[in-house]
N, C-alpha and C positions, 0 to 999 in steps of 0.2 A: 526415702520418701515416707511421708505419713501414710498411716492405715486408714485415715479417715479424708474425705475430700474436704475442701476449705471450709470453714465454718464461717458463717455470716451473724451478724448481731441478732437477725431476726429469728433466727434457730435458736439461739440461746434464749432468747424471749419467749418462743413458743414453749420451750420447756420449763422455763419460769413461771409461766402463765398458768401451765398445766398443774404445777406443784401449789400454786396460790390458789387454783380452785379446787384441788383435793383438799386443801387445808381447811376449807369452809364447812367440810361436811359435819364436824361435830356440832359447831353453833348453829348450823342450820337445823339439823336434825331436832335439837333442843326447843327450836322456836315453836315447834308444833304440840297441840295437844292430842295428838294420834298416839296411839300405842307403836311399840317398836315393830311388830309384826305388820301395822298398817302402813307405815313409813317405808319399811323394808320392800313391802310388796308394789305400792304405786312408785316408789322411786326406780325400781328396776324396770317396771313396766315402761314409764317414760323414757329411762335410758335406752331400752331396747329400741323403741320406735323411732327415736332420736337418732341412733346409730345406724338404723336401717335407711335413714334418710340420706345421711352423709356417705354411707357405703352401701349402695343397693346391691353391689355384686358380691357382697360377703358370703351368699348362700353358696357360692362355687368353692368355698374352702373348707365347707362342712365334711368332717371324717369323724369317725369313732373317737380319734384321740382327742379332737376338738372339744365334742362332748363331754369326754371324761375331765378335760381340764377345765371345762366350762362348770362343771360339778363343783370343783374346788374353788373356783371364783366367786360361784354363788353362795359357798358356805361363808367365805369370807366377807361379802355384802351384807349379809343377813346378820352375822354374828358381829360385824362393827355397828350398825344400827342398835341392836340390842345392847351392846356394851355402853353405848353412848347414852342410851334412855336410862342406864343405871348408876355409871360412875361418872367420873368428871371426863371432859373430852381430852384432857391432858393425859390422864391415865390411858385411856382408849387408843389414842394415836401412839403414845410410847410404848404400850405392849404389843402394837400392831408390829412397830418397828424392831421388835425382838426377832423378827422373821430369819434374818441370817443366822441366827443361833440355830434353829432348826434345819435349815438348808445344810449347813456344816456338819451338823450330826447326820441328816438323812442323806447327804451327798456320796458317800461310799455306798450305800445300799441301791439307791435309785441311779446314780450318774456315775457310779464307779471311779468317783474322786477322792485321793486320799486326803486325810486331814494332816496339815502341815504343822509345824511348831509355832510359827506366829499366829496361827488361826487359833490354837489353843488359847494364847494369852487374850485375842478378841472375844472369844467364848467365855473366858472368866470374867472379862469388863461388862459383858451383857448380862450375864447371870447377876453380876454384882447390882448392876443397875435395875435389872427386873426385882431382885430381893428389895430393893430401897422402895420401890413403889409398892409392892405388897405388902411389906412389913411396917410401913409408915401408920401413922393414925390416920384414918379413913374419914375425912370431913364429909358431912351430907350438905346438899343444896337441894332446892327445890327441883333444880333441873338434874339431879345427880342423887335420887333417894336410897339407892342400894349399892355403895360403892363396893362392898366385898364381893358381891355376885357379879356386878359388873365387871370386875378386876378380872374374875375367874373366865368370864366371857372373853374378855380381850385377850386372855392367853390363847384362848381357841383361836381368836381371829389372828394371832400371830402364827399360828400353825397353820391354819388354812390360807394365809397369805404365802407361807413358805411353800407349801404344797402346789399352789399357783404357779409360783415363780419356777420351781423344778418342772412342773407341767409344761410351762411355755418353752423352757430349755429343752425339754423332750420334744415337743414339737419342731423345735428348730432343728434338732439332730435326725429328724425323720429323713430316710434315705429312699422313700419309696417313689420319689418322683412328684408328688403332690405338695401343693402349696402349704407352708407352714401352718397357716390357719389360726394363727394369733387373733385377729379380728372376729373370728368364728368363733373362739373360744370365749371372748368377752362379750359379744351379743348374745351368745348361747348362755352363757352364765347369768345375765341379766334376765333371760326368758325363764330359766330355771328356777330362779330366785322368786320371780313373780308367781310362778305355777304353784311353787311348794308353799309359799306363805300367804297366798290368797285366802284359803279355807280358814286361817287364823284371822285374817285381816276384816272379814265381812261380819257385821255390816258397816257401812261407811257414812250412814246419815248423818252421824254428829260431826262431820269434818266441816271446818268454818274456810271463811275465804283465806285467811292466814295459813292455815294448813295445806290447802292445794296450792297456794303460791309458793310456800317452803318444798314441798315435794316436787312441783314444777322445777324450781331452782336445782334441786338435787339431782332431779334426772336428766335434766337438758345441759346445766353447766358443769357441776360439780362431778358428774360422770361422763356424760356423752362428749361435751366439747373439750373438757381435759383430755380425754383420750384421744381427741383427732388432733388437738394441739402437740402431745406429746409424740405421737406416731411422726406427724410431719416434722418436728423439731429433731428428733434423733438421727434423722437422714444424714446430716452434715455435722453433728456433734458428737466427741469421742464419748465411750463408754464410761470414763472417770468424771468427766463433766456432767453428765447426764446424772450419774449416781450421786454426785454431790449437790447439783441443782436441786433436785427433787428432796433433798433433806430439809428444803424449805417448809415442807407439809409439815413434818413434826414440830418445827420451830413455831410455825405460826398458829397451827391448830389450836394450842392453850390460849394463845393471845385473843383470838376471836371470840372465846368461850369467856375469857374474862372481862374484854370490852362489852359484850352484848349481852351477857347473863350474870356477870360479877362472880364467876367460878374464882375460886384461889386455891389450887391445888397445894396440899401439905407440901411443906419444904423438903422432905425427903424423897417426895415422888418428883419434884423438880430436879433434885440433884441427880437421881438415878436417871430422869429422862436425858438431862445433859450429858451423863456418861454413856447413855446409849447412843445419841446422836454423834457426839465427839468421838467415840470409839470407832462408830461405823465411817466416818468421815476420814479418820487417821488411817485405818485399815484399808481403805479403798484406794486412797492415794498411794500408800506403800505397794499394795498388790498391783495396781496399774504399772508403777515404775519398775517393779520386778518383773 
């Protein structure tokens, strides 16, 4: 008998919808004339309020663990916005997608998981893809004025996202009898991101209608609604399918930035990103089968 309940098409559609909304982050961030700190602060504030509307009982899941994981998630949220303000959306999302590399390296330390032989090949592929992104000629655009610094921040995003995933697995292994608190970590992470960035975000007097519309979209749809879709969709979708479906984010992210802003990432960066996405898909499929 299957480990998962029967999958409905609507469940897969919800996971795909979440990935689609996640993929719009880079392009939407670049639509604003606000600074990275301002976008990060407003996006997280709106996302936290929206999530509390959808999940009013999330406060019951609060714990010290969820707060700690929320800090890692907050760092991911802020660094992703800052990276997108400096480098191309493609580089930002591809570098965030290197999180599995850090997870495999830190797994033995935090989760007591040994590194297996096939994981070493996967790590080599991720390092090769990352190197192609960082070593290629960094083209500058009006929406990507400082690609070198942005790429470095993108590396931080990947590390923070890895810590977030490890933290969520840590919550899932909690044997104290309390609820895992993943939702609390997400809501708390947005609150923490807002509180940490608001001093750098003020004043907001120069914000335009387009700016407010962009950050509202980011908070309500790209973060909050996407999270709700993902949580509801994964209930009857296998871990393999979820992992593969959410790869739509790094695939579509650069496409939105190209269509809306005319960003054309360097060829080595595209090859490096493709290597990261394909290696992740292949590794996930083989790992699930084994």
